[in-house]
mmCIF file of the N, C-alpha and C atoms, coordinates in Angstrom:
data_MODEL
# 
_entry.id   MODEL 
# 
loop_
_atom_site.group_PDB 
_atom_site.id 
_atom_site.type_symbol 
_atom_site.label_atom_id 
_atom_site.label_alt_id 
_atom_site.label_comp_id 
_atom_site.label_asym_id 
_atom_site.label_entity_id 
_atom_site.label_seq_id 
_atom_site.pdbx_PDB_ins_code 
_atom_site.Cartn_x 
_atom_site.Cartn_y 
_atom_site.Cartn_z 
_atom_site.occupancy 
_atom_site.B_iso_or_equiv 
_atom_site.pdbx_formal_charge 
_atom_site.auth_seq_id 
_atom_site.auth_comp_id 
_atom_site.auth_asym_id 
_atom_site.auth_atom_id 
_atom_site.pdbx_PDB_model_num 
ATOM 1   N N  . MET A 1 1  ? 33.650 158.988 42.449 1.00 0.00 ? 1  MET A N  1 
ATOM 2   C CA . MET A 1 1  ? 34.651 158.328 43.262 1.00 0.00 ? 1  MET A CA 1 
ATOM 3   C C  . MET A 1 1  ? 34.399 158.676 44.721 1.00 0.00 ? 1  MET A C  1 
ATOM 4   N N  . GLU A 1 2  ? 34.455 157.684 45.564 1.00 0.00 ? 2  GLU A N  1 
ATOM 5   C CA . GLU A 1 2  ? 34.175 157.871 46.982 1.00 0.00 ? 2  GLU A CA 1 
ATOM 6   C C  . GLU A 1 2  ? 35.368 158.487 47.695 1.00 0.00 ? 2  GLU A C  1 
ATOM 7   N N  . ASP A 1 3  ? 35.104 159.479 48.536 1.00 0.00 ? 3  ASP A N  1 
ATOM 8   C CA . ASP A 1 3  ? 36.171 160.144 49.293 1.00 0.00 ? 3  ASP A CA 1 
ATOM 9   C C  . ASP A 1 3  ? 36.515 159.305 50.513 1.00 0.00 ? 3  ASP A C  1 
ATOM 10  N N  . GLU A 1 4  ? 37.781 158.842 50.583 1.00 0.00 ? 4  GLU A N  1 
ATOM 11  C CA . GLU A 1 4  ? 38.211 158.032 51.705 1.00 0.00 ? 4  GLU A CA 1 
ATOM 12  C C  . GLU A 1 4  ? 39.018 158.878 52.667 1.00 0.00 ? 4  GLU A C  1 
ATOM 13  N N  . HIS A 1 5  ? 38.807 158.668 53.949 1.00 0.00 ? 5  HIS A N  1 
ATOM 14  C CA . HIS A 1 5  ? 39.547 159.384 54.967 1.00 0.00 ? 5  HIS A CA 1 
ATOM 15  C C  . HIS A 1 5  ? 40.584 158.450 55.551 1.00 0.00 ? 5  HIS A C  1 
ATOM 16  N N  . ILE A 1 6  ? 41.827 158.909 55.582 1.00 0.00 ? 6  ILE A N  1 
ATOM 17  C CA . ILE A 1 6  ? 42.924 158.109 56.113 1.00 0.00 ? 6  ILE A CA 1 
ATOM 18  C C  . ILE A 1 6  ? 43.389 158.734 57.406 1.00 0.00 ? 6  ILE A C  1 
ATOM 19  N N  . GLU A 1 7  ? 43.508 157.919 58.447 1.00 0.00 ? 7  GLU A N  1 
ATOM 20  C CA . GLU A 1 7  ? 43.989 158.395 59.730 1.00 0.00 ? 7  GLU A CA 1 
ATOM 21  C C  . GLU A 1 7  ? 45.282 157.680 60.068 1.00 0.00 ? 7  GLU A C  1 
ATOM 22  N N  . PHE A 1 8  ? 46.226 158.416 60.667 1.00 0.00 ? 8  PHE A N  1 
ATOM 23  C CA . PHE A 1 8  ? 47.498 157.854 61.072 1.00 0.00 ? 8  PHE A CA 1 
ATOM 24  C C  . PHE A 1 8  ? 47.604 157.890 62.582 1.00 0.00 ? 8  PHE A C  1 
ATOM 25  N N  . ASP A 1 9  ? 48.220 156.851 63.153 1.00 0.00 ? 9  ASP A N  1 
ATOM 26  C CA . ASP A 1 9  ? 48.489 156.852 64.588 1.00 0.00 ? 9  ASP A CA 1 
ATOM 27  C C  . ASP A 1 9  ? 49.616 157.840 64.852 1.00 0.00 ? 9  ASP A C  1 
ATOM 28  N N  . THR A 1 10 ? 49.405 158.736 65.802 1.00 0.00 ? 10 THR A N  1 
ATOM 29  C CA . THR A 1 10 ? 50.436 159.715 66.123 1.00 0.00 ? 10 THR A CA 1 
ATOM 30  C C  . THR A 1 10 ? 50.706 159.705 67.619 1.00 0.00 ? 10 THR A C  1 
ATOM 31  N N  . ASP A 1 11 ? 51.918 160.146 67.982 1.00 0.00 ? 11 ASP A N  1 
ATOM 32  C CA . ASP A 1 11 ? 52.239 160.249 69.405 1.00 0.00 ? 11 ASP A CA 1 
ATOM 33  C C  . ASP A 1 11 ? 51.741 161.591 69.930 1.00 0.00 ? 11 ASP A C  1 
ATOM 34  N N  . GLN A 1 12 ? 52.135 161.942 71.144 1.00 0.00 ? 12 GLN A N  1 
ATOM 35  C CA . GLN A 1 12 ? 51.630 163.167 71.762 1.00 0.00 ? 12 GLN A CA 1 
ATOM 36  C C  . GLN A 1 12 ? 52.109 164.423 71.055 1.00 0.00 ? 12 GLN A C  1 
ATOM 37  N N  . GLN A 1 13 ? 53.228 164.357 70.335 1.00 0.00 ? 13 GLN A N  1 
ATOM 38  C CA . GLN A 1 13 ? 53.762 165.526 69.643 1.00 0.00 ? 13 GLN A CA 1 
ATOM 39  C C  . GLN A 1 13 ? 53.239 165.630 68.214 1.00 0.00 ? 13 GLN A C  1 
ATOM 40  N N  . GLY A 1 14 ? 52.378 164.707 67.812 1.00 0.00 ? 14 GLY A N  1 
ATOM 41  C CA . GLY A 1 14 ? 51.812 164.755 66.482 1.00 0.00 ? 14 GLY A CA 1 
ATOM 42  C C  . GLY A 1 14 ? 52.641 164.022 65.442 1.00 0.00 ? 14 GLY A C  1 
ATOM 43  N N  . LEU A 1 15 ? 53.698 163.332 65.876 1.00 0.00 ? 15 LEU A N  1 
ATOM 44  C CA . LEU A 1 15 ? 54.536 162.581 64.950 1.00 0.00 ? 15 LEU A CA 1 
ATOM 45  C C  . LEU A 1 15 ? 54.030 161.149 64.859 1.00 0.00 ? 15 LEU A C  1 
ATOM 46  N N  . PRO A 1 16 ? 54.256 160.479 63.721 1.00 0.00 ? 16 PRO A N  1 
ATOM 47  C CA . PRO A 1 16 ? 53.837 159.079 63.620 1.00 0.00 ? 16 PRO A CA 1 
ATOM 48  C C  . PRO A 1 16 ? 54.510 158.256 64.712 1.00 0.00 ? 16 PRO A C  1 
ATOM 49  N N  . SER A 1 17 ? 53.747 157.428 65.384 1.00 0.00 ? 17 SER A N  1 
ATOM 50  C CA . SER A 1 17 ? 54.311 156.661 66.495 1.00 0.00 ? 17 SER A CA 1 
ATOM 51  C C  . SER A 1 17 ? 54.967 155.388 65.989 1.00 0.00 ? 17 SER A C  1 
ATOM 52  N N  . ALA A 1 18 ? 56.082 155.015 66.635 1.00 0.00 ? 18 ALA A N  1 
ATOM 53  C CA . ALA A 1 18 ? 56.799 153.799 66.258 1.00 0.00 ? 18 ALA A CA 1 
ATOM 54  C C  . ALA A 1 18 ? 56.000 152.566 66.637 1.00 0.00 ? 18 ALA A C  1 
ATOM 55  N N  . SER A 1 19 ? 55.174 152.680 67.667 1.00 0.00 ? 19 SER A N  1 
ATOM 56  C CA . SER A 1 19 ? 54.399 151.524 68.111 1.00 0.00 ? 19 SER A CA 1 
ATOM 57  C C  . SER A 1 19 ? 53.249 151.205 67.167 1.00 0.00 ? 19 SER A C  1 
ATOM 58  N N  . SER A 1 20 ? 52.863 152.144 66.305 1.00 0.00 ? 20 SER A N  1 
ATOM 59  C CA . SER A 1 20 ? 51.745 151.879 65.419 1.00 0.00 ? 20 SER A CA 1 
ATOM 60  C C  . SER A 1 20 ? 52.084 150.819 64.391 1.00 0.00 ? 20 SER A C  1 
ATOM 61  N N  . SER A 1 21 ? 53.384 150.652 64.055 1.00 0.00 ? 21 SER A N  1 
ATOM 62  C CA . SER A 1 21 ? 53.764 149.633 63.092 1.00 0.00 ? 21 SER A CA 1 
ATOM 63  C C  . SER A 1 21 ? 53.909 148.278 63.757 1.00 0.00 ? 21 SER A C  1 
ATOM 64  N N  . GLY A 1 22 ? 53.879 148.222 65.090 1.00 0.00 ? 22 GLY A N  1 
ATOM 65  C CA . GLY A 1 22 ? 53.988 146.969 65.793 1.00 0.00 ? 22 GLY A CA 1 
ATOM 66  C C  . GLY A 1 22 ? 55.411 146.610 66.142 1.00 0.00 ? 22 GLY A C  1 
ATOM 67  N N  . SER A 1 23 ? 56.376 147.244 65.508 1.00 0.00 ? 23 SER A N  1 
ATOM 68  C CA . SER A 1 23 ? 57.781 146.939 65.766 1.00 0.00 ? 23 SER A CA 1 
ATOM 69  C C  . SER A 1 23 ? 58.619 148.121 65.326 1.00 0.00 ? 23 SER A C  1 
ATOM 70  N N  . SER A 1 24 ? 59.724 148.337 66.036 1.00 0.00 ? 24 SER A N  1 
ATOM 71  C CA . SER A 1 24 ? 60.612 149.429 65.652 1.00 0.00 ? 24 SER A CA 1 
ATOM 72  C C  . SER A 1 24 ? 61.654 148.958 64.648 1.00 0.00 ? 24 SER A C  1 
ATOM 73  N N  . GLN A 1 25 ? 61.615 147.669 64.279 1.00 0.00 ? 25 GLN A N  1 
ATOM 74  C CA . GLN A 1 25 ? 62.562 147.137 63.312 1.00 0.00 ? 25 GLN A CA 1 
ATOM 75  C C  . GLN A 1 25 ? 62.073 147.415 61.902 1.00 0.00 ? 25 GLN A C  1 
ATOM 76  N N  . PHE A 1 26 ? 62.917 147.088 60.943 1.00 0.00 ? 26 PHE A N  1 
ATOM 77  C CA . PHE A 1 26 ? 62.597 147.253 59.525 1.00 0.00 ? 26 PHE A CA 1 
ATOM 78  C C  . PHE A 1 26 ? 61.377 146.415 59.166 1.00 0.00 ? 26 PHE A C  1 
ATOM 79  N N  . THR A 1 27 ? 60.397 147.024 58.527 1.00 0.00 ? 27 THR A N  1 
ATOM 80  C CA . THR A 1 27 ? 59.217 146.280 58.115 1.00 0.00 ? 27 THR A CA 1 
ATOM 81  C C  . THR A 1 27 ? 58.973 146.493 56.635 1.00 0.00 ? 27 THR A C  1 
ATOM 82  N N  . SER A 1 28 ? 58.340 145.529 56.023 1.00 0.00 ? 28 SER A N  1 
ATOM 83  C CA . SER A 1 28 ? 58.045 145.606 54.602 1.00 0.00 ? 28 SER A CA 1 
ATOM 84  C C  . SER A 1 28 ? 57.055 146.722 54.318 1.00 0.00 ? 28 SER A C  1 
ATOM 85  N N  . ARG A 1 29 ? 57.122 147.231 53.108 1.00 0.00 ? 29 ARG A N  1 
ATOM 86  C CA . ARG A 1 29 ? 56.114 148.202 52.711 1.00 0.00 ? 29 ARG A CA 1 
ATOM 87  C C  . ARG A 1 29 ? 54.801 147.456 52.511 1.00 0.00 ? 29 ARG A C  1 
ATOM 88  N N  . SER A 1 30 ? 53.729 148.179 52.482 1.00 0.00 ? 30 SER A N  1 
ATOM 89  C CA . SER A 1 30 ? 52.425 147.556 52.347 1.00 0.00 ? 30 SER A CA 1 
ATOM 90  C C  . SER A 1 30 ? 51.699 148.183 51.174 1.00 0.00 ? 30 SER A C  1 
ATOM 91  N N  . VAL A 1 31 ? 51.230 147.350 50.262 1.00 0.00 ? 31 VAL A N  1 
ATOM 92  C CA . VAL A 1 31 ? 50.481 147.821 49.116 1.00 0.00 ? 31 VAL A CA 1 
ATOM 93  C C  . VAL A 1 31 ? 49.070 147.259 49.233 1.00 0.00 ? 31 VAL A C  1 
ATOM 94  N N  . PHE A 1 32 ? 48.094 148.135 49.281 1.00 0.00 ? 32 PHE A N  1 
ATOM 95  C CA . PHE A 1 32 ? 46.696 147.759 49.424 1.00 0.00 ? 32 PHE A CA 1 
ATOM 96  C C  . PHE A 1 32 ? 46.477 146.854 50.630 1.00 0.00 ? 32 PHE A C  1 
ATOM 97  N N  . GLY A 1 33 ? 47.213 147.126 51.736 1.00 0.00 ? 33 GLY A N  1 
ATOM 98  C CA . GLY A 1 33 ? 47.005 146.412 52.973 1.00 0.00 ? 33 GLY A CA 1 
ATOM 99  C C  . GLY A 1 33 ? 47.750 145.095 53.100 1.00 0.00 ? 33 GLY A C  1 
ATOM 100 N N  . GLN A 1 34 ? 48.410 144.625 52.027 1.00 0.00 ? 34 GLN A N  1 
ATOM 101 C CA . GLN A 1 34 ? 49.129 143.368 52.102 1.00 0.00 ? 34 GLN A CA 1 
ATOM 102 C C  . GLN A 1 34 ? 50.628 143.637 52.113 1.00 0.00 ? 34 GLN A C  1 
ATOM 103 N N  . PRO A 1 35 ? 51.369 143.031 53.065 1.00 0.00 ? 35 PRO A N  1 
ATOM 104 C CA . PRO A 1 35 ? 52.808 143.267 53.129 1.00 0.00 ? 35 PRO A CA 1 
ATOM 105 C C  . PRO A 1 35 ? 53.505 142.795 51.854 1.00 0.00 ? 35 PRO A C  1 
ATOM 106 N N  . GLU A 1 36 ? 54.465 143.571 51.422 1.00 0.00 ? 36 GLU A N  1 
ATOM 107 C CA . GLU A 1 36 ? 55.192 143.242 50.199 1.00 0.00 ? 36 GLU A CA 1 
ATOM 108 C C  . GLU A 1 36 ? 56.680 143.456 50.457 1.00 0.00 ? 36 GLU A C  1 
ATOM 109 N N  . VAL A 1 37 ? 57.472 142.439 50.161 1.00 0.00 ? 37 VAL A N  1 
ATOM 110 C CA . VAL A 1 37 ? 58.914 142.533 50.327 1.00 0.00 ? 37 VAL A CA 1 
ATOM 111 C C  . VAL A 1 37 ? 59.470 143.299 49.132 1.00 0.00 ? 37 VAL A C  1 
ATOM 112 N N  . PRO A 1 38 ? 60.337 144.319 49.378 1.00 0.00 ? 38 PRO A N  1 
ATOM 113 C CA . PRO A 1 38 ? 60.934 145.048 48.256 1.00 0.00 ? 38 PRO A CA 1 
ATOM 114 C C  . PRO A 1 38 ? 61.667 144.097 47.309 1.00 0.00 ? 38 PRO A C  1 
ATOM 115 N N  . GLY A 1 39 ? 61.704 144.433 46.030 1.00 0.00 ? 39 GLY A N  1 
ATOM 116 C CA . GLY A 1 39 ? 62.227 143.558 44.984 1.00 0.00 ? 39 GLY A CA 1 
ATOM 117 C C  . GLY A 1 39 ? 63.642 143.067 45.203 1.00 0.00 ? 39 GLY A C  1 
ATOM 118 N N  . MET A 1 40 ? 64.576 143.973 45.523 1.00 0.00 ? 40 MET A N  1 
ATOM 119 C CA . MET A 1 40 ? 65.969 143.561 45.719 1.00 0.00 ? 40 MET A CA 1 
ATOM 120 C C  . MET A 1 40 ? 66.100 142.649 46.934 1.00 0.00 ? 40 MET A C  1 
ATOM 121 N N  . ALA A 1 41 ? 65.372 142.944 48.004 1.00 0.00 ? 41 ALA A N  1 
ATOM 122 C CA . ALA A 1 41 ? 65.422 142.102 49.197 1.00 0.00 ? 41 ALA A CA 1 
ATOM 123 C C  . ALA A 1 41 ? 64.878 140.710 48.880 1.00 0.00 ? 41 ALA A C  1 
ATOM 124 N N  . ALA A 1 42 ? 63.790 140.640 48.139 1.00 0.00 ? 42 ALA A N  1 
ATOM 125 C CA . ALA A 1 42 ? 63.214 139.343 47.767 1.00 0.00 ? 42 ALA A CA 1 
ATOM 126 C C  . ALA A 1 42 ? 64.187 138.541 46.909 1.00 0.00 ? 42 ALA A C  1 
ATOM 127 N N  . TRP A 1 43 ? 64.869 139.207 45.982 1.00 0.00 ? 43 TRP A N  1 
ATOM 128 C CA . TRP A 1 43 ? 65.837 138.525 45.127 1.00 0.00 ? 43 TRP A CA 1 
ATOM 129 C C  . TRP A 1 43 ? 66.997 137.979 45.948 1.00 0.00 ? 43 TRP A C  1 
ATOM 130 N N  . LEU A 1 44 ? 67.519 138.783 46.893 1.00 0.00 ? 44 LEU A N  1 
ATOM 131 C CA . LEU A 1 44 ? 68.619 138.337 47.744 1.00 0.00 ? 44 LEU A CA 1 
ATOM 132 C C  . LEU A 1 44 ? 68.202 137.155 48.624 1.00 0.00 ? 44 LEU A C  1 
ATOM 133 N N  . ILE A 1 45 ? 66.971 137.157 49.095 1.00 0.00 ? 45 ILE A N  1 
ATOM 134 C CA . ILE A 1 45 ? 66.466 136.054 49.914 1.00 0.00 ? 45 ILE A CA 1 
ATOM 135 C C  . ILE A 1 45 ? 66.310 134.797 49.052 1.00 0.00 ? 45 ILE A C  1 
ATOM 136 N N  . ARG A 1 46 ? 65.753 134.939 47.833 1.00 0.00 ? 46 ARG A N  1 
ATOM 137 C CA . ARG A 1 46 ? 65.592 133.795 46.927 1.00 0.00 ? 46 ARG A CA 1 
ATOM 138 C C  . ARG A 1 46 ? 66.925 133.159 46.562 1.00 0.00 ? 46 ARG A C  1 
ATOM 139 N N  . LYS A 1 47 ? 67.958 133.969 46.359 1.00 0.00 ? 47 LYS A N  1 
ATOM 140 C CA . LYS A 1 47 ? 69.281 133.456 45.989 1.00 0.00 ? 47 LYS A CA 1 
ATOM 141 C C  . LYS A 1 47 ? 70.025 132.865 47.181 1.00 0.00 ? 47 LYS A C  1 
ATOM 142 N N  . GLY A 1 48 ? 69.520 133.053 48.393 1.00 0.00 ? 48 GLY A N  1 
ATOM 143 C CA . GLY A 1 48 ? 70.150 132.500 49.579 1.00 0.00 ? 48 GLY A CA 1 
ATOM 144 C C  . GLY A 1 48 ? 71.315 133.329 50.094 1.00 0.00 ? 48 GLY A C  1 
ATOM 145 N N  . ILE A 1 49 ? 71.473 134.552 49.607 1.00 0.00 ? 49 ILE A N  1 
ATOM 146 C CA . ILE A 1 49 ? 72.558 135.419 50.041 1.00 0.00 ? 49 ILE A CA 1 
ATOM 147 C C  . ILE A 1 49 ? 72.296 135.919 51.464 1.00 0.00 ? 49 ILE A C  1 
ATOM 148 N N  . ILE A 1 50 ? 71.035 136.179 51.769 1.00 0.00 ? 50 ILE A N  1 
ATOM 149 C CA . ILE A 1 50 ? 70.628 136.628 53.100 1.00 0.00 ? 50 ILE A CA 1 
ATOM 150 C C  . ILE A 1 50 ? 69.429 135.814 53.546 1.00 0.00 ? 50 ILE A C  1 
ATOM 151 N N  . SER A 1 51 ? 69.064 135.952 54.836 1.00 0.00 ? 51 SER A N  1 
ATOM 152 C CA . SER A 1 51 ? 67.947 135.147 55.322 1.00 0.00 ? 51 SER A CA 1 
ATOM 153 C C  . SER A 1 51 ? 66.710 135.956 55.709 1.00 0.00 ? 51 SER A C  1 
ATOM 154 N N  . ASN A 1 52 ? 66.845 137.292 55.880 1.00 0.00 ? 52 ASN A N  1 
ATOM 155 C CA . ASN A 1 52 ? 65.666 138.088 56.231 1.00 0.00 ? 52 ASN A CA 1 
ATOM 156 C C  . ASN A 1 52 ? 65.822 139.522 55.733 1.00 0.00 ? 52 ASN A C  1 
ATOM 157 N N  . GLU A 1 53 ? 64.771 140.309 55.902 1.00 0.00 ? 53 GLU A N  1 
ATOM 158 C CA . GLU A 1 53 ? 64.755 141.666 55.367 1.00 0.00 ? 53 GLU A CA 1 
ATOM 159 C C  . GLU A 1 53 ? 65.706 142.620 56.075 1.00 0.00 ? 53 GLU A C  1 
ATOM 160 N N  . SER A 1 54 ? 65.921 142.429 57.368 1.00 0.00 ? 54 SER A N  1 
ATOM 161 C CA . SER A 1 54 ? 66.823 143.336 58.070 1.00 0.00 ? 54 SER A CA 1 
ATOM 162 C C  . SER A 1 54 ? 68.265 143.148 57.584 1.00 0.00 ? 54 SER A C  1 
ATOM 163 N N  . GLN A 1 55 ? 68.636 141.914 57.243 1.00 0.00 ? 55 GLN A N  1 
ATOM 164 C CA . GLN A 1 55 ? 69.956 141.688 56.656 1.00 0.00 ? 55 GLN A CA 1 
ATOM 165 C C  . GLN A 1 55 ? 70.034 142.331 55.272 1.00 0.00 ? 55 GLN A C  1 
ATOM 166 N N  . ALA A 1 56 ? 68.953 142.286 54.530 1.00 0.00 ? 56 ALA A N  1 
ATOM 167 C CA . ALA A 1 56 ? 68.919 142.916 53.201 1.00 0.00 ? 56 ALA A CA 1 
ATOM 168 C C  . ALA A 1 56 ? 69.122 144.413 53.330 1.00 0.00 ? 56 ALA A C  1 
ATOM 169 N N  . LYS A 1 57 ? 68.479 145.013 54.304 1.00 0.00 ? 57 LYS A N  1 
ATOM 170 C CA . LYS A 1 57 ? 68.631 146.453 54.522 1.00 0.00 ? 57 LYS A CA 1 
ATOM 171 C C  . LYS A 1 57 ? 70.089 146.792 54.790 1.00 0.00 ? 57 LYS A C  1 
ATOM 172 N N  . GLY A 1 58 ? 70.732 146.044 55.681 1.00 0.00 ? 58 GLY A N  1 
ATOM 173 C CA . GLY A 1 58 ? 72.135 146.289 56.000 1.00 0.00 ? 58 GLY A CA 1 
ATOM 174 C C  . GLY A 1 58 ? 73.042 146.100 54.807 1.00 0.00 ? 58 GLY A C  1 
ATOM 175 N N  . LEU A 1 59 ? 72.822 145.038 54.048 1.00 0.00 ? 59 LEU A N  1 
ATOM 176 C CA . LEU A 1 59 ? 73.645 144.767 52.870 1.00 0.00 ? 59 LEU A CA 1 
ATOM 177 C C  . LEU A 1 59 ? 73.478 145.859 51.820 1.00 0.00 ? 59 LEU A C  1 
ATOM 178 N N  . LEU A 1 60 ? 72.252 146.269 51.551 1.00 0.00 ? 60 LEU A N  1 
ATOM 179 C CA . LEU A 1 60 ? 72.014 147.284 50.531 1.00 0.00 ? 60 LEU A CA 1 
ATOM 180 C C  . LEU A 1 60 ? 72.561 148.649 50.948 1.00 0.00 ? 60 LEU A C  1 
ATOM 181 N N  . VAL A 1 61 ? 72.469 148.995 52.223 1.00 0.00 ? 61 VAL A N  1 
ATOM 182 C CA . VAL A 1 61 ? 73.056 150.247 52.713 1.00 0.00 ? 61 VAL A CA 1 
ATOM 183 C C  . VAL A 1 61 ? 74.575 150.186 52.571 1.00 0.00 ? 61 VAL A C  1 
ATOM 184 N N  . GLY A 1 62 ? 75.162 149.032 52.892 1.00 0.00 ? 62 GLY A N  1 
ATOM 185 C CA . GLY A 1 62 ? 76.604 148.849 52.732 1.00 0.00 ? 62 GLY A CA 1 
ATOM 186 C C  . GLY A 1 62 ? 77.048 149.005 51.286 1.00 0.00 ? 62 GLY A C  1 
ATOM 187 N N  . ILE A 1 63 ? 76.271 148.464 50.362 1.00 0.00 ? 63 ILE A N  1 
ATOM 188 C CA . ILE A 1 63 ? 76.594 148.593 48.935 1.00 0.00 ? 63 ILE A CA 1 
ATOM 189 C C  . ILE A 1 63 ? 76.550 150.049 48.513 1.00 0.00 ? 63 ILE A C  1 
ATOM 190 N N  . VAL A 1 64 ? 75.572 150.802 48.983 1.00 0.00 ? 64 VAL A N  1 
ATOM 191 C CA . VAL A 1 64 ? 75.476 152.228 48.643 1.00 0.00 ? 64 VAL A CA 1 
ATOM 192 C C  . VAL A 1 64 ? 76.691 152.988 49.169 1.00 0.00 ? 64 VAL A C  1 
ATOM 193 N N  . ILE A 1 65 ? 77.105 152.681 50.392 1.00 0.00 ? 65 ILE A N  1 
ATOM 194 C CA . ILE A 1 65 ? 78.277 153.354 50.969 1.00 0.00 ? 65 ILE A CA 1 
ATOM 195 C C  . ILE A 1 65 ? 79.528 153.057 50.152 1.00 0.00 ? 65 ILE A C  1 
ATOM 196 N N  . VAL A 1 66 ? 79.722 151.787 49.781 1.00 0.00 ? 66 VAL A N  1 
ATOM 197 C CA . VAL A 1 66 ? 80.882 151.408 48.954 1.00 0.00 ? 66 VAL A CA 1 
ATOM 198 C C  . VAL A 1 66 ? 80.817 152.120 47.604 1.00 0.00 ? 66 VAL A C  1 
ATOM 199 N N  . ASP A 1 67 ? 79.633 152.222 47.011 1.00 0.00 ? 67 ASP A N  1 
ATOM 200 C CA . ASP A 1 67 ? 79.486 152.929 45.732 1.00 0.00 ? 67 ASP A CA 1 
ATOM 201 C C  . ASP A 1 67 ? 79.883 154.399 45.857 1.00 0.00 ? 67 ASP A C  1 
ATOM 202 N N  . PHE A 1 68 ? 79.497 155.062 46.946 1.00 0.00 ? 68 PHE A N  1 
ATOM 203 C CA . PHE A 1 68 ? 79.887 156.458 47.143 1.00 0.00 ? 68 PHE A CA 1 
ATOM 204 C C  . PHE A 1 68 ? 81.396 156.597 47.291 1.00 0.00 ? 68 PHE A C  1 
ATOM 205 N N  . ILE A 1 69 ? 82.025 155.662 47.982 1.00 0.00 ? 69 ILE A N  1 
ATOM 206 C CA . ILE A 1 69 ? 83.482 155.707 48.133 1.00 0.00 ? 69 ILE A CA 1 
ATOM 207 C C  . ILE A 1 69 ? 84.167 155.533 46.784 1.00 0.00 ? 69 ILE A C  1 
ATOM 208 N N  . ILE A 1 70 ? 83.709 154.566 45.997 1.00 0.00 ? 70 ILE A N  1 
ATOM 209 C CA . ILE A 1 70 ? 84.282 154.347 44.657 1.00 0.00 ? 70 ILE A CA 1 
ATOM 210 C C  . ILE A 1 70 ? 84.072 155.575 43.781 1.00 0.00 ? 70 ILE A C  1 
ATOM 211 N N  . ALA A 1 71 ? 82.892 156.167 43.824 1.00 0.00 ? 71 ALA A N  1 
ATOM 212 C CA . ALA A 1 71 ? 82.618 157.369 43.029 1.00 0.00 ? 71 ALA A CA 1 
ATOM 213 C C  . ALA A 1 71 ? 83.528 158.519 43.460 1.00 0.00 ? 71 ALA A C  1 
ATOM 214 N N  . GLY A 1 72 ? 83.771 158.654 44.756 1.00 0.00 ? 72 GLY A N  1 
ATOM 215 C CA . GLY A 1 72 ? 84.667 159.699 45.246 1.00 0.00 ? 72 GLY A CA 1 
ATOM 216 C C  . GLY A 1 72 ? 86.090 159.499 44.761 1.00 0.00 ? 72 GLY A C  1 
ATOM 217 N N  . ILE A 1 73 ? 86.567 158.252 44.776 1.00 0.00 ? 73 ILE A N  1 
ATOM 218 C CA . ILE A 1 73 ? 87.912 157.958 44.286 1.00 0.00 ? 73 ILE A CA 1 
ATOM 219 C C  . ILE A 1 73 ? 88.031 158.259 42.797 1.00 0.00 ? 73 ILE A C  1 
ATOM 220 N N  . ILE A 1 74 ? 87.052 157.836 42.025 1.00 0.00 ? 74 ILE A N  1 
ATOM 221 C CA . ILE A 1 74 ? 87.058 158.098 40.570 1.00 0.00 ? 74 ILE A CA 1 
ATOM 222 C C  . ILE A 1 74 ? 87.015 159.601 40.328 1.00 0.00 ? 74 ILE A C  1 
ATOM 223 N N  . PHE A 1 75 ? 86.164 160.305 41.046 1.00 0.00 ? 75 PHE A N  1 
ATOM 224 C CA . PHE A 1 75 ? 86.059 161.756 40.886 1.00 0.00 ? 75 PHE A CA 1 
ATOM 225 C C  . PHE A 1 75 ? 87.384 162.428 41.237 1.00 0.00 ? 75 PHE A C  1 
ATOM 226 N N  . TYR A 1 76 ? 88.032 161.991 42.302 1.00 0.00 ? 76 TYR A N  1 
ATOM 227 C CA . TYR A 1 76 ? 89.299 162.593 42.715 1.00 0.00 ? 76 TYR A CA 1 
ATOM 228 C C  . TYR A 1 76 ? 90.394 162.386 41.658 1.00 0.00 ? 76 TYR A C  1 
ATOM 229 N N  . PHE A 1 77 ? 90.563 161.179 41.189 1.00 0.00 ? 77 PHE A N  1 
ATOM 230 C CA . PHE A 1 77 ? 91.672 160.881 40.267 1.00 0.00 ? 77 PHE A CA 1 
ATOM 231 C C  . PHE A 1 77 ? 91.420 161.344 38.828 1.00 0.00 ? 77 PHE A C  1 
ATOM 232 N N  . PHE A 1 78 ? 90.172 161.377 38.369 1.00 0.00 ? 78 PHE A N  1 
ATOM 233 C CA . PHE A 1 78 ? 89.906 161.711 36.976 1.00 0.00 ? 78 PHE A CA 1 
ATOM 234 C C  . PHE A 1 78 ? 89.362 163.121 36.758 1.00 0.00 ? 78 PHE A C  1 
ATOM 235 N N  . VAL A 1 79 ? 88.875 163.767 37.785 1.00 0.00 ? 79 VAL A N  1 
ATOM 236 C CA . VAL A 1 79 ? 88.297 165.109 37.602 1.00 0.00 ? 79 VAL A CA 1 
ATOM 237 C C  . VAL A 1 79 ? 89.156 166.171 38.291 1.00 0.00 ? 79 VAL A C  1 
ATOM 238 N N  . ILE A 1 80 ? 89.479 165.942 39.554 1.00 0.00 ? 80 ILE A N  1 
ATOM 239 C CA . ILE A 1 80 ? 90.197 166.958 40.317 1.00 0.00 ? 80 ILE A CA 1 
ATOM 240 C C  . ILE A 1 80 ? 91.689 166.959 39.978 1.00 0.00 ? 80 ILE A C  1 
ATOM 241 N N  . LYS A 1 81 ? 92.307 165.818 39.933 1.00 0.00 ? 81 LYS A N  1 
ATOM 242 C CA . LYS A 1 81 ? 93.740 165.708 39.753 1.00 0.00 ? 81 LYS A CA 1 
ATOM 243 C C  . LYS A 1 81 ? 94.188 165.997 38.351 1.00 0.00 ? 81 LYS A C  1 
# 
């Protein structure tokens, strides 16, 4: 198997630079060099619920926050009380 060397763009402090991705906004993950939309985001776009990936990110983060609130309420009323 051939040993491949991977280099990352870094800023002056040695941290990955935001400019290396071309944009500071939400970007798709990349598998084998080709951009790939995450599964839930693609499903939401196909169903017409949202129109782009940044909206998907916001919606999914909002759902997680609501889930934590519901879990906290259930935990409070059924475990603590």
